[in-house]
N, CA, C and O atoms as CSV, one atom per row, in Angstrom:
chain,resi,resn,atom,element,x,y,z
A,1,UNK,N,N,19.271,148.021,48.774
A,1,UNK,CA,C,19.857,149.356,48.659
A,1,UNK,C,C,18.754,150.360,48.338
A,1,UNK,O,O,17.768,150.028,47.680
A,2,UNK,N,N,18.933,151.584,48.807
A,2,UNK,CA,C,17.855,152.551,48.730
A,2,UNK,C,C,17.897,153.496,47.533
A,2,UNK,O,O,16.950,154.259,47.342
A,3,UNK,N,N,18.939,153.479,46.730
A,3,UNK,CA,C,18.963,154.296,45.522
A,3,UNK,C,C,19.365,155.738,45.724
A,3,UNK,O,O,19.134,156.569,44.846
A,4,UNK,N,N,19.971,156.063,46.877
A,4,UNK,CA,C,20.406,157.438,47.122
A,4,UNK,C,C,21.844,157.686,46.675
A,4,UNK,O,O,22.242,158.837,46.495
A,5,UNK,N,N,22.625,156.625,46.496
A,5,UNK,CA,C,24.027,156.758,46.089
A,5,UNK,C,C,24.174,156.416,44.609
A,5,UNK,O,O,23.775,155.340,44.161
A,6,UNK,N,N,24.748,157.345,43.866
A,6,UNK,CA,C,24.914,157.164,42.420
A,6,UNK,C,C,25.798,155.955,42.109
A,6,UNK,O,O,25.596,155.273,41.105
A,7,UNK,N,N,26.779,155.697,42.979
A,7,UNK,CA,C,27.728,154.604,42.733
A,7,UNK,C,C,27.061,153.224,42.784
A,7,UNK,O,O,27.608,152.260,42.247
A,8,UNK,N,N,25.886,153.114,43.422
A,8,UNK,CA,C,25.176,151.838,43.515
A,8,UNK,C,C,24.392,151.498,42.251
A,8,UNK,O,O,23.961,150.360,42.070
A,9,UNK,N,N,24.208,152.495,41.370
A,9,UNK,CA,C,23.324,152.331,40.206
A,9,UNK,C,C,24.154,152.333,38.934
A,9,UNK,O,O,24.982,153.219,38.719
A,10,UNK,N,N,23.924,151.338,38.096
A,10,UNK,CA,C,24.630,151.231,36.816
A,10,UNK,C,C,23.604,151.032,35.704
A,10,UNK,O,O,22.540,150.466,35.954
A,11,UNK,N,N,23.895,151.483,34.487
A,11,UNK,CA,C,22.993,151.142,33.379
A,11,UNK,C,C,22.838,149.626,33.297
A,11,UNK,O,O,23.825,148.893,33.359
A,12,UNK,N,N,21.607,149.162,33.158
A,12,UNK,CA,C,21.322,147.740,33.148
A,12,UNK,C,C,20.838,147.213,34.487
A,12,UNK,O,O,20.412,146.062,34.580
A,13,UNK,N,N,20.898,148.047,35.540
A,13,UNK,CA,C,20.423,147.636,36.858
A,13,UNK,C,C,18.897,147.558,36.869
A,13,UNK,O,O,18.217,148.378,36.253
A,14,UNK,N,N,18.372,146.558,37.581
A,14,UNK,CA,C,16.920,146.449,37.783
A,14,UNK,C,C,16.569,147.278,39.017
A,14,UNK,O,O,17.116,147.062,40.098
A,15,UNK,N,N,15.648,148.229,38.842
A,15,UNK,CA,C,15.305,149.151,39.925
A,15,UNK,C,C,13.794,149.343,40.030
A,15,UNK,O,O,13.038,149.001,39.121
A,16,UNK,N,N,13.380,149.897,41.162
A,16,UNK,CA,C,12.020,150.378,41.351
A,16,UNK,C,C,12.110,151.884,41.509
A,16,UNK,O,O,12.843,152.379,42.366
A,17,UNK,N,N,11.359,152.624,40.678
A,17,UNK,CA,C,11.399,154.082,40.736
A,17,UNK,C,C,10.014,154.623,41.057
A,17,UNK,O,O,9.005,153.934,40.903
A,18,UNK,N,N,9.991,155.873,41.506
A,18,UNK,CA,C,8.722,156.579,41.655
A,18,UNK,C,C,8.717,157.688,40.601
A,18,UNK,O,O,9.626,158.516,40.548
A,19,UNK,N,N,7.678,157.687,39.766
A,19,UNK,CA,C,7.534,158.695,38.719
A,19,UNK,C,C,7.071,160.004,39.344
A,19,UNK,O,O,6.501,160.010,40.435
A,20,UNK,N,N,7.319,161.126,38.644
A,20,UNK,CA,C,6.903,162.439,39.147
A,20,UNK,C,C,5.396,162.454,39.442
A,20,UNK,O,O,4.968,162.975,40.471
A,21,UNK,N,N,4.616,161.893,38.555
A,21,UNK,CA,C,3.159,161.877,38.721
A,21,UNK,C,C,2.708,161.017,39.894
A,21,UNK,O,O,1.608,161.205,40.412
A,22,UNK,N,N,3.547,160.075,40.316
A,22,UNK,CA,C,3.188,159.142,41.391
A,22,UNK,C,C,3.818,159.507,42.735
A,22,UNK,O,O,3.743,158.723,43.681
A,23,UNK,N,N,4.442,160.695,42.833
A,23,UNK,CA,C,5.147,161.050,44.066
A,23,UNK,C,C,4.217,161.120,45.265
A,23,UNK,O,O,4.606,160.723,46.363
A,24,UNK,N,N,2.988,161.619,45.084
A,24,UNK,CA,C,2.053,161.717,46.214
A,24,UNK,C,C,1.608,160.332,46.683
A,24,UNK,O,O,1.546,160.069,47.883
A,25,UNK,N,N,1.299,159.453,45.734
A,25,UNK,CA,C,0.808,158.123,46.101
A,25,UNK,C,C,1.945,157.178,46.484
A,25,UNK,O,O,1.740,156.232,47.244
A,26,UNK,N,N,3.136,157.432,45.960
A,26,UNK,CA,C,4.277,156.565,46.252
A,26,UNK,C,C,4.287,155.286,45.428
A,26,UNK,O,O,5.032,154.355,45.735
A,27,UNK,N,N,3.463,155.234,44.380
A,27,UNK,CA,C,3.389,154.046,43.518
A,27,UNK,C,C,4.734,153.821,42.825
A,27,UNK,O,O,5.303,154.742,42.240
A,28,UNK,N,N,5.234,152.583,42.898
A,28,UNK,CA,C,6.533,152.255,42.309
A,28,UNK,C,C,6.365,151.647,40.921
A,28,UNK,O,O,5.390,150.950,40.640
A,29,UNK,N,N,7.339,151.931,40.065
A,29,UNK,CA,C,7.393,151.377,38.724
A,29,UNK,C,C,8.716,150.629,38.588
A,29,UNK,O,O,9.775,151.178,38.891
A,30,UNK,N,N,8.658,149.389,38.135
A,30,UNK,CA,C,9.872,148.585,37.968
A,30,UNK,C,C,10.405,148.715,36.549
A,30,UNK,O,O,9.638,148.868,35.599
A,31,UNK,N,N,11.720,148.652,36.415
A,31,UNK,CA,C,12.318,148.715,35.092
A,31,UNK,C,C,13.823,148.549,35.153
A,31,UNK,O,O,14.407,148.291,36.206
A,32,UNK,N,N,14.436,148.707,33.976
A,32,UNK,CA,C,15.882,148.574,33.810
A,32,UNK,C,C,16.457,149.958,33.484
A,32,UNK,O,O,15.936,150.659,32.617
A,33,UNK,N,N,17.536,150.349,34.184
A,33,UNK,CA,C,18.147,151.666,33.989
A,33,UNK,C,C,18.804,151.756,32.613
A,33,UNK,O,O,19.582,150.887,32.218
A,34,UNK,N,N,18.470,152.833,31.890
A,34,UNK,CA,C,19.143,153.138,30.618
A,34,UNK,C,C,20.177,154.240,30.838
A,34,UNK,O,O,21.335,154.095,30.446
A,35,UNK,N,N,19.755,155.352,31.470
A,35,UNK,CA,C,20.639,156.500,31.721
A,35,UNK,C,C,20.498,156.952,33.168
A,35,UNK,O,O,19.421,156.861,33.758
A,36,UNK,N,N,21.599,157.440,33.732
A,36,UNK,CA,C,21.573,158.066,35.056
A,36,UNK,C,C,21.573,159.572,34.830
A,36,UNK,O,O,22.490,160.109,34.209
A,37,UNK,N,N,20.548,160.256,35.333
A,37,UNK,CA,C,20.376,161.674,35.050
A,37,UNK,C,C,20.921,162.588,36.141
A,37,UNK,O,O,21.265,163.735,35.858
A,38,UNK,N,N,21.008,162.109,37.383
A,38,UNK,CA,C,21.541,162.912,38.487
A,38,UNK,C,C,23.064,162.937,38.389
A,38,UNK,O,O,23.701,161.890,38.264
A,39,UNK,N,N,23.643,164.130,38.447
A,39,UNK,CA,C,25.098,164.262,38.333
A,39,UNK,C,C,25.814,164.102,39.670
A,39,UNK,O,O,26.959,163.651,39.709
A,40,UNK,N,N,25.145,164.470,40.775
A,40,UNK,CA,C,25.806,164.394,42.085
A,40,UNK,C,C,25.911,162.934,42.541
A,40,UNK,O,O,25.182,162.069,42.055
A,41,UNK,N,N,26.827,162.676,43.480
A,41,UNK,CA,C,27.060,161.305,43.934
A,41,UNK,C,C,25.996,160.824,44.915
A,41,UNK,O,O,25.864,159.622,45.144
A,42,UNK,N,N,25.222,161.773,45.507
A,42,UNK,CA,C,24.198,161.419,46.490
A,42,UNK,C,C,23.003,162.344,46.312
A,42,UNK,O,O,23.167,163.534,46.045
A,43,UNK,N,N,21.796,161.795,46.460
A,43,UNK,CA,C,20.590,162.623,46.480
A,43,UNK,C,C,19.636,162.033,47.515
A,43,UNK,O,O,19.337,160.840,47.465
A,44,UNK,N,N,19.148,162.860,48.461
A,44,UNK,CA,C,18.323,162.334,49.555
A,44,UNK,C,C,16.987,161.724,49.109
A,44,UNK,O,O,16.436,160.877,49.811
A,45,UNK,N,N,16.465,162.143,47.957
A,45,UNK,CA,C,15.190,161.604,47.474
A,45,UNK,C,C,15.369,160.489,46.459
A,45,UNK,O,O,14.386,159.945,45.956
A,46,UNK,N,N,16.616,160.141,46.151
A,46,UNK,CA,C,16.888,159.084,45.186
A,46,UNK,C,C,17.501,159.640,43.913
A,46,UNK,O,O,17.193,160.758,43.502
A,47,UNK,N,N,18.360,158.864,43.298
A,47,UNK,CA,C,19.018,159.247,42.052
A,47,UNK,C,C,17.993,159.199,40.912
A,47,UNK,O,O,17.237,158.235,40.793
A,48,UNK,N,N,17.972,160.239,40.082
A,48,UNK,CA,C,17.026,160.287,38.961
A,48,UNK,C,C,17.594,159.496,37.786
A,48,UNK,O,O,18.746,159.686,37.397
A,49,UNK,N,N,16.775,158.610,37.227
A,49,UNK,CA,C,17.209,157.764,36.105
A,49,UNK,C,C,16.149,157.741,35.011
A,49,UNK,O,O,14.985,158.071,35.238
A,50,UNK,N,N,16.586,157.339,33.810
A,50,UNK,CA,C,15.673,157.053,32.694
A,50,UNK,C,C,15.697,155.551,32.476
A,50,UNK,O,O,16.766,154.951,32.367
A,51,UNK,N,N,14.520,154.943,32.413
A,51,UNK,CA,C,14.423,153.506,32.170
A,51,UNK,C,C,14.509,153.216,30.681
A,51,UNK,O,O,14.419,154.128,29.859
A,52,UNK,N,N,14.683,151.948,30.333
A,52,UNK,CA,C,14.797,151.554,28.923
A,52,UNK,C,C,13.525,151.881,28.141
A,52,UNK,O,O,13.584,152.064,26.925
A,53,UNK,N,N,12.360,151.957,28.829
A,53,UNK,CA,C,11.115,152.296,28.135
A,53,UNK,C,C,10.864,153.803,28.073
A,53,UNK,O,O,9.822,154.237,27.582
A,54,UNK,N,N,11.825,154.614,28.575
A,54,UNK,CA,C,11.734,156.062,28.462
A,54,UNK,C,C,11.168,156.782,29.682
A,54,UNK,O,O,11.206,158.011,29.737
A,55,UNK,N,N,10.653,156.053,30.649
A,55,UNK,CA,C,10.099,156.692,31.847
A,55,UNK,C,C,11.232,157.223,32.724
A,55,UNK,O,O,12.299,156.618,32.823
A,56,UNK,N,N,10.972,158.386,33.368
A,56,UNK,CA,C,11.970,159.035,34.211
A,56,UNK,C,C,11.428,159.136,35.634
A,56,UNK,O,O,10.280,159.526,35.847
A,57,UNK,N,N,12.266,158.783,36.598
A,57,UNK,CA,C,11.870,158.898,37.995
A,57,UNK,C,C,13.055,158.729,38.915
A,57,UNK,O,O,14.188,158.552,38.468
A,58,UNK,N,N,12.779,158.787,40.225
A,58,UNK,CA,C,13.831,158.649,41.230
A,58,UNK,C,C,13.837,157.226,41.782
A,58,UNK,O,O,12.791,156.653,42.084
A,59,UNK,N,N,15.046,156.670,41.905
A,59,UNK,CA,C,15.207,155.288,42.378
A,59,UNK,C,C,14.851,155.201,43.857
A,59,UNK,O,O,15.394,155.940,44.677
A,60,UNK,N,N,13.940,154.300,44.191
A,60,UNK,CA,C,13.569,154.049,45.579
A,60,UNK,C,C,14.212,152.763,46.088
A,60,UNK,O,O,14.509,152.652,47.278
A,61,UNK,N,N,14.431,151.792,45.208
A,61,UNK,CA,C,15.144,150.578,45.615
A,61,UNK,C,C,15.795,149.945,44.402
A,61,UNK,O,O,15.337,150.088,43.268
A,62,UNK,N,N,16.890,149.233,44.684
A,62,UNK,CA,C,17.611,148.505,43.649
A,62,UNK,C,C,17.302,147.038,43.846
A,62,UNK,O,O,17.565,146.476,44.909
A,63,UNK,N,N,16.739,146.413,42.812
A,63,UNK,CA,C,16.351,144.997,42.912
A,63,UNK,C,C,17.530,144.127,42.480
A,63,UNK,O,O,18.305,144.504,41.600
A,64,UNK,N,N,17.652,142.968,43.107
A,64,UNK,CA,C,18.776,142.077,42.774
A,64,UNK,C,C,18.376,141.077,41.693
A,64,UNK,O,O,19.192,140.249,41.287
């Protein structure tokens, strides 16, 4: 899953996100979702989340 639909992401989900600082390089950071920050049900660049370690970024993929 690509992380564009809010309904696919739940707190506790394992995801790969791209941090704001890494948007140009596209470097992914793996973590566990703590909070979902995007209010809309869909976002073309990925739903914005906060990981359990406090990092904030947009979901690029949901890991199983």
